[in-house]
N, C-alpha and C positions, 0 to 999 in steps of 0.2 A: 504493499499500499504506499501511497504518497500522503503523508500527514503533515499538515501545516499547523504550527503552534502560533497563535496570535498573541504576541507579547511585546511590551514596550522595551524590554531589555533582555539580551541574551545572558547576562550575568546573574539574573535572579535564580535563587535556589530552586524554586518550583519549576521554572522553565528548564533548567539543566537536568533536573531529575526526570522530567517527562521526555527529554531528548534521549537520555540514556535508556529509558524504558523502551522507547520506540526502536532504537538501534538494537537493543538486545533481542527484540522480537522480530528483527529482520526487515523493518520498515525503513523507507526513505523519509527523512524528516527535515523540514525547513522552518526556521523562525522568521516570522514577518512582523514588523511593527505595524499594528493595525492603523496607526495614524498616517502611514505612508500609503495607504490604499486609496485608490480612486474608483468610484462606482459609475458605470455607464449603463443607461437604459435607452435603447435606441431601436425603434421599429419593433418593439416587443422582444428584442434580444437583450440579454443581461450580460454584462462583462465586468470583471474586476481586475484592475491593474495596480501595480506597485510602482509609484513614481512614474506612471505613464506607460510602464512596460508589462507585458503579460507575465503571469507567474507560472504558467504551464498547467498541465492536468493535475487535479487534486482529487483525492478520494474522500478525505475527511479533515475536519479542523477541530482543534482543541482551543477554544477561546480562553484567554486570561485577560478579561476586560476589567480595568479599574473603574471604581465608582464615579470618578470625575468625567468619564467619557461614556457613560452608560448609553445615552441616546444614540450617539454615533456608533458605538459598538453593536448595539442592537440592529441598527440598519445594515451594518456590514454582515453580521451573521445571517440576517434575513435574506440578503442577496445570495449568499452561498446556499442557504436552504432552498430558495426558489430555483437554483441551478442544480438541484438534486444532489448536493454535497452534504454528506452527514456532518452534523455539528454535535460535539459532546455536550454542549449547553445550548438549548433552543433559545431563539430570540424572544419569544413570548415569556418563557420561564425566567430569563434574565430580568426582564422588565418587571415581572410580578414580584420577584424576590428583592429587587433593588428598592421598590417602593415599600418602605417599612410599614406604613399604615395599611396599605392594601394587603400586604403579606399577613399582618396580624389579623386583619378582618377575615381573610380567607381561612386561616388556621382556626380561629375561634369558631367560625360557622361550621366547621367540621369537628367540633368538640376537642381540639387540641388545647390543652391547658396553657394559658398565657397569663402573666400578671395582670391584675386589674389595671385597665388602661383608660385614660381620659384624654380627649382632644378638646381644648377650650376654644370658644369662638374668638374672633379677632376684635370684637367690639368692646368687651369688658370682662374682667375677671370676677366671676360670681363666687364670692366666698362661701355662701350658703351651700351652693351646689357642690363646691370642692369639699367642704367639710363633711357633707352628707355621704360622700361616696369614696373618699380617699383618706388613708391614714398616713400620718407622718412617721418617718421621713418618706419623701417621694423622690423618684428618679426623673429628672427632666432630660429628655433625649432629643437632639436635633434629628430630623428625619433623614438627613444625608450624612450622619456621623459615621466615621470609620476609625478603627484601631482605638476606641475609647475617647477620641476627641469629640467634643460636643455633648458629653455626658456629665450631668451635674447632679449632685445630691443636695436636697433642700430639706432643712429641719424645721421650718416654720411656715405658717400660712403667708406671712408677709414677704418672706424672702422668695417664696414660690411665685407670689403675685408680681413682685419686682422683676424677677428673672423672666417670667413669661411676657410681661409688658415690654421689656427691653428687647427680647428676641423678636417679638412681633413688630416692634418699631423698626428693627433692622430687616424686616421681611424675611425672617427665618422661621420656618415651620417646626413645631416641636410637639411632643406628646409627653404626658405625665404617666408614670407607671409606679405601681406598688413596689416598695423596697422589700425584697425577700430577706429578712433578717437571718434566717437559718443558713443562707448561703455563705455567710461570714467572709465575704470578699473572695469567693471562688466561684467558678463556673465550669461547665462541661463543654467540651468541643467534641462533637460526635460526627465522624466522617461517614457519609453514605455514598456508595457507588452501586448503580444498577439495582437499587431496591434492597440493598444489604448493608448492615453496619460493618465496616471493614477495619475501623480503629477508633479509639476514643481516649481522651486524656482529660485530666482535671487541671485547670489553671488556677493558681493561687496568687492573689494580689501581693505586691510588695508591702512592707510595713508602712502603715500610715496612709495606704491607698485603698480605695474600694473597688477600683477597676482592675480586673485580673488579666488584662491583655498582656501578652508577652512583650509587645512593643513598648509597654509602660513599665518594664522591669519585673513583671510577674514571672513565676516559676511554674513548671508543669510536672505532672507524674502520671503514670498509668492508673486507670480507674476501672472498676468492675461496675457495669451498668445493671440497673434493674430492668425487669421485663417491660415495665411501663416506659422507661426511658428509651429503650431500643425500638419499641413499637411506635412511639410518638415521633422519634427521629425519622424513621422510615416513612411513616404516613405524612410527615410535613414535607419531605422531599417530593413524595408522590403527588400531594395536593397542589404544589406549585409547579409540577411537571419537570423537576430537575433529576437528571440522571446522576449528577455529581453534586453533592451539597455538604457544607459544613454547618451542622445544626448546633446552636448554642443554647444551653439550658442552665437554669438555676435550681438547686435542690431546696425545696421547702420542707415544712414539717412532715407532711405525709405524702407529698408528690412533687414532681419536678415540673418546671414551667419553661416552655420554649420562649426565648426572648428574641432570637434572630435566626434567619436562614441565609447562608452565604453561598452564592452561585460560583464564586471563584476563590474558594478557601486556599490559603497558603499551605504548602506541604512541609516546610522546613521544621516547624515546631512539632507537629504530630508525627512525622517520620522519625525525627530524632528522639522523641520521647517513647514512642511505642516499638520502634524497630520494624514497623510494617512498611513494605514497599508499596505505598499507595499509588504511586505513579504507574507501576506495572498494571495494577487493577484498573486504573483509568483507561490504559491502552487497550486492555482486554475488552473493556466496555465499548470502546471506539470500534474495535474489530467486529464485535457482535452487532453493533448498530449498522455499520457499513454493510455487512453481509445480509442482515435482515432487509435493509433497503434495497440491496441488489436483487434479492430473491423476489421482491414485489415488483421488479421490472423497472425501477427508477435508475436510469443510466446517468452517471455524473457527466457534466459537460466540462470542456476545457475552459479555463478562465483566462 
């Protein structure tokens, strides 16, 4: 197979891990910066060029699209899909997972447990409404936050009101979520590939920090999951249409809560912590998807 990895940098651990996995399984692999791609739609024909030049026949793509270019990345993936080229992450699934509010709404509608969540209107902060439905402290989270940035803990009604008003004045959308005390500054990252949990780790926040992201100095260790956690992780990926997903959970008193589903989860932390070659499992999933598509009679086009 000819597999293209869409990535901004060839030096990233996740990109290199996927390259090694492709080569070990005998595939031709190329890394292309998705920001270098040009899309052409002309007379019903679709083409994709890199800096104006054709990139040759492609059987499948593995998108590694950052949150800052989600809209463009989605358009690029969709163009590949419409040319009958298999994508490890679908365009619609990427969009659903990146919209945090939409993602939570979809999960909750299918009975996936999430922390109590509130979206305040932009006109005024209703203290009575807030006090009736939320307990302090609360987590204030920007809808486009990544790596723990844009995540704030608030311990009073007044500070919550001030923060929300400031964010809305800056035209930043935010949600309020119940703080899960029992999680004690830790969370779970559960990696799902092709409808199966392939690896999981617990991330623990650095001292004095409530955010457990490894990018913020957190540490990680292997963890044994409950049946509920495994089932909810798999179902969350399925609901969003993701063949590859990093599902983040917080452990509460008697159940765990899904707080986020990542469509392009990093491999470095979880491969290093668990010793599982997740990149190889992703490539196996791509092989399966490509062959299933081929059996249905969808021939890939030269791009």
